[in-house]
Every structure is written in structure tokens, then in C-alpha cells.
C-alpha positions in Angstrom: 71.7 46.3 93.5 70.6 49.9 92.9 71.2 52.0 96.0 69.3 55.4 96.1 71.5 58.4 96.3 71.1 60.4 99.6 69.4 63.4 98.0 67.0 61.1 96.2 66.1 59.5 99.5 65.5 62.8 101.2 63.4 64.2 98.4 61.4 61.0 98.0 59.4 61.8 101.2 57.2 64.7 100.2 55.6 64.8 103.7 58.8 65.9 105.3 60.3 67.5 102.2 57.7 69.2 100.1 60.2 71.1 97.9 63.0 69.3 96.2 65.4 72.2 96.8 68.7 72.6 98.5 70.5 75.9 99.1 73.9 77.1 100.1 74.8 80.2 102.1 78.6 80.7 102.5 80.0 83.3 104.9 82.9 85.3 103.6 83.7 86.7 107.1 87.2 85.5 107.9 86.7 86.7 111.5 83.7 84.5 112.1 84.8 80.9 111.5 82.1 79.5 113.7 79.4 80.6 111.1 81.1 79.4 107.9 78.0 78.6 106.1 74.7 76.7 105.9 73.0 74.1 103.7 69.2 74.1 103.7 67.3 71.1 102.5 63.8 71.1 101.2 63.4 74.9 101.2 65.3 78.2 101.3 66.4 80.3 104.2 65.2 83.9 103.7 67.6 85.1 106.3 70.3 84.9 103.7 68.7 86.7 100.7 66.2 89.4 99.9 64.0 89.7 96.8 63.2 86.8 94.5 65.4 83.9 93.4 66.7 84.2 89.8 66.2 80.8 88.3 68.4 79.6 85.5 67.7 76.3 83.6 70.3 73.6 83.3 71.8 73.2 79.9 73.1 69.7 80.8 72.5 67.4 83.7 76.1 66.2 83.9 76.7 68.9 86.6 74.8 71.9 87.7 75.6 73.4 84.3 74.0 76.7 83.3 74.5 79.2 80.6 76.8 82.2 81.4 75.8 85.1 79.1 78.8 87.3 79.7 81.5 88.5 82.0 82.2 92.2 82.0 84.1 94.9 83.8 83.1 98.6 83.5 81.1 97.9 80.4 83.8 95.9 78.6 82.7 92.3 77.9 85.5 89.7 78.3 83.6 86.7 76.9 82.8 86.0 73.2 79.2 85.1 73.6 77.5 82.7 76.0 79.5 80.0 77.6 78.7 77.0 79.8 79.3 77.4 83.5 79.1 75.1 86.5 77.9 76.2 89.9 80.1 74.2 92.3 80.4 74.4 96.0 83.5 72.1 95.8 85.6 74.7 94.0 87.0 77.5 96.2 87.8 79.9 93.4 86.1 81.3 90.3 87.7 79.7 87.3 87.4 80.4 83.6 89.4 80.1 80.3 93.0 81.2 81.0 93.1 83.9 78.2 90.0 85.7 79.8 91.2 85.3 83.3 94.6 86.8 82.4 92.8 89.9 81.1 90.7 90.1 84.3 93.9 89.8 86.4 95.5 92.6 84.5 92.4 94.8 84.9 92.4 94.4 88.7 96.2 94.9 89.0 96.9 91.2 89.8 100.6 90.4 90.3 101.4 86.8 89.1 102.7 84.4 91.8 103.1 80.6 91.3 100.6 78.0 90.1 98.3 80.5 88.5 97.7 82.6 91.6 97.7 86.3 91.6 98.2 88.8 94.4 96.5 92.2 94.7 97.6 95.1 96.8 95.2 94.9 99.8 94.8 98.7 100.0 93.3 98.7 96.5 90.3 96.5 97.3 87.9 99.4 97.8 88.8 100.9 94.4 88.7 97.7 92.4 86.1 97.5 89.6 82.9 95.4 89.9 83.0 92.3 87.8 79.6 91.5 86.3 78.4 88.0 85.5 75.2 87.9 83.4 73.0 84.8 83.9 69.6 84.6 82.4 69.7 88.2 81.4 70.3 89.3 85.0 73.5 90.9 86.1 75.3 89.7 89.2 78.0 92.1 90.4 81.1 91.0 92.4 82.8 93.9 94.2 86.5 93.8 95.0 85.8 92.7 98.6 83.9 89.7 97.1 86.6 88.4 94.7 89.7 89.2 96.7 90.6 86.7 99.4 92.2 88.4 102.4 94.4 85.9 104.3 96.5 86.5 107.4 100.1 86.3 106.4 101.6 85.4 109.8 103.3 88.8 110.2 100.3 90.5 111.6 99.2 91.7 108.2 97.1 90.4 105.3 98.0 88.9 101.9 95.3 89.5 99.3 94.8 87.0 96.5 92.6 87.2 93.5 89.7 84.7 93.6 90.0 84.1 89.9 92.1 81.3 88.4 92.5 80.2 84.8 91.5 76.7 84.0 91.3 75.4 80.4 88.9 72.6 80.2 89.0 71.0 76.8 86.0 70.0 74.6 83.6 68.3 74.8 83.3 69.3 78.5 84.7 72.8 78.0 85.4 75.5 77.6 83.5 76.5 80.7 83.5 78.6 83.8 83.3 77.2 87.3 81.3 79.5 89.6 82.8 78.3 92.9 82.8 79.6 96.4 83.9 83.1 95.4 80.6 83.5 93.5 78.4 81.4 95.8 79.8 83.4 98.8 78.2 86.5 97.4 75.0 85.0 96.0 72.8 82.7 97.9 72.5 79.6 95.6 69.5 77.4 95.3 69.4 74.1 93.5 66.1 72.5 92.3 66.4 68.8 92.3 62.8 68.3 91.0 
């Protein structure tokens, strides 16, 4: 008994779903929990982006796996050539090979905590460097406010954690990056199921 997957069922009816697309908008506003995000089926929502969509082909159909050209900060590239990456709404952070992530944490002044987490002094967020991800020859810049998670600490203040975490995924699946909610929260993400 083959049961159709939910997305296949939705996209099978071209009368109600002319475009086999789904898109995610994730709010990064910690003060507006009522509007945490949106998934759009069969189209895009132009209220959440401007300009044209930058399409990147899949390199494998095992996940939404695309080619990441480079990761750089202030003109210094931290990756050795293109690497696979997965765009994943189920991953909160932005993960990559531990050796590269450690260099990024050092560059942004990350203070090691436990379990691979890093804290950053909250007052430094405005002066943190942009971190650039190159996909399909196009640069996508994350500012400090995009990649630092500002969380209430219970004392009336904030604790600021880096949105980067090292994760070493062995071959044949890896090495790879996971462009999770830290990335998707900055860039409206559209998936073409067709």
C-alpha cells in the first residue's frame, strides 16, 4: 500500500495549486511571539521579500541539499572550496564543520560555554562583522543581529548566544553545512517541489 505523502497530495491538484512551491518566512522578533512565522503553499508571499528569488539547484535529492560556494568574513574566506549544505527549517542554528565554526566564533569574540555553545557580549552586536554565504554566485550577508540569539536571562537582562555551532557530519553524507533557522530567519526561503 503506497500512501501519497502530504505535499504530493497538495501539489497533485494543479487547479488549486498551480505552482509546486512552498516557502518559509520566520520572524526573528523575540518581542512578537504571536507572529513567529509563516509557511506558504503553492506560491510565495511577496510581503516577506523584495526583488527576485535567487534559485539554487539541488545537488542531491536526499535533503534540500545545495552547493555552498563560500563562507567569508571581511573578505577572508573560511571554506576550502564549495561544500554541500542543507536548507533545514528543523535546525535552529547554523551548523558547519567544527574547525571552521571555531574560527568564526573566534572572529566574532565568542566565549565558549558548554555543549558547543558560545556566548557573545550583547553590547558588541552592532559592531560584529557581516558573515557572507555565497550561493549560486550570489552573496547573502548575515549581520550580527541576524546570527546572535538574544535571550532573556531571567535577571531582567539578555544573554547573547552565537547562532553558529560546529557539527562534523562524516562522509558520505558530509562534510556539510546546515542552513537552519538563523539563515532562514534572514532570507525568505522558497522550495520548488516540481
